[in-house]
N, C-alpha and C positions, 0 to 999 in steps of 0.2 A: 874232301874238300882242300886239301891243301894242294893237290895239281890244279884244282879250278883257280884255286886262287891267285898262284902259279902264270897261269896262261891267262885268262885277265891282268897280270900284270905285266906280262909280255905283250898282249895285245896294247894294252893302254902305252906302254913306250915306243913299241913299232910303226905308232902313226899318229897325225900330228893334225889339228882343226884348218881351212883352209882361213888364209885371210893376205890381207894388201890393200890397196885400194881402190876410190873410183875418184876421180878427178874430171872435174870441168873446166874448161878456161872460163877469165872472165868474165872473157867478152863473147861468150857461149860459143866459140865458132867452132872447137874440136873436143870432145870424150876425150879423155885416156884412164885407161881398167888396166890395172898389172895385179896378177895373183903368185901368190909362190908356190912352190912347190910342198906334196903335205908327208912326203916316205925321207924321213928322217936321213938315209942312206945319201939323197940328193943336198942335201941341206934347207930344211924347212925357213930356210931368211935367201933362198935363193929363186931367186924369178923366174918365175915357167911359165908363163904366158905375159904378152900384153897387148891389148886391143884398142888401137886410137878410131875413134865415131866420130863420125857428123851429124851432131841433134838437133840439125833444123830437117835432116831428110826425116820420112815418114817410119816406122819400126819394120824391122825387115832388109831395110836397106841400107843402114847407117853407116856399116861396118869401112873403113877406108882400107885399113893391113892388119892382118894380127901379125904376130912375132911369137916364134917360140924357140925356149932352149933346146926344148931336143932336136929343134934343124939347122941352129946353129946359130939363128939369126939375131937371138936374146941375151943375154950376159947379163949382169948385175953384182953392183960391191955395194952392199949395204941398200940402202934407199937411191941409188943413182943407176938408173937402167937403161943400158944401150943397145938402140935395134939398130939393126944392118940392115939395109933397105937393097938386098936381094930377089930382085924381077923374076928370078928360075922357080918360084916357089908361089904357087896358086894364092896362096894369102895372102901376097903382097904385089902379085904382078898387075892390081888395075893401077899401071901405070899413069894412066889421065885426071885417076882422081885430086883434088888441089887438096894441100896439108900447108898449111899456115900460106896462102897463097899462089903455092906453088905445086906444081903435078909432081907427084908423090916418083913417076919417071928418073927425075932431077935430083931427086934426092940420094946421099950415103948414104946419109945415118942420123937419127932421131934418136935424141938424149932428154930422160925429164928426171929433172931432179926433185926428191920430195925432203924437204923440211923434217926430217924426223929421224929420232933416234931410237933402236930399238932401249937402250939403257934408261930412258926417262917414256914407256912405254903407253901408248892413248888409248881409251874405254872404245867399243864399235859404235860408231858415229859421232866422236870426236875428228873435229878437222884442223887439216893443219897447209900451209902452204907449201906449192911446188911451181918447177918453172920445165917446159917444151923447149925443144929446141932441135930444129932443122937443119942441119947441116947440107947446105946444095955438092952434087959433084963440081962444081967451080969452084967451090974455098967459102961462100958465100953464105950465113945465117940469118935463120928469121927464129924468134921465141915469142911463148906466151906464157903471162904469168898465170897461175892454175890455183882452185882448190880442192885441195882432194878430201873424202871423207873415208877412217878408215874401215878399213869391209874386217871382220874375226866369223865364225863361222861359227854358230852356235854360242 
């Protein structure tokens, strides 16, 4: 019985539930979803994936770009998420897609800053404000205000 309890304790401490944010631009021009790693060895408050999509397009074709920490195209510090637009990756290579009025192929970086602090947690479904900014390769920037809902699995 002790072994079962010990194994259960190890399993519970070795995994974490998924969490992140599902965001929509105030003008509904773009949606952003970010999920954090669930593996404590990689940091459960470290972004794993950021998906940008166009909510005006029919389901199945909405995705504009997907950025992944495992590929090195996504990094995060707290709730500031930074994506490098590297067109060599197929998930980002749709350079003709528009993001904030600019073709994806003309962008250098995309950042999303979520007004959230892990020291003041939100419950599942509670919302916070965010700002998405796209920096072009020529140095110009475009941005949009967003509303984000906290995502917590289970």
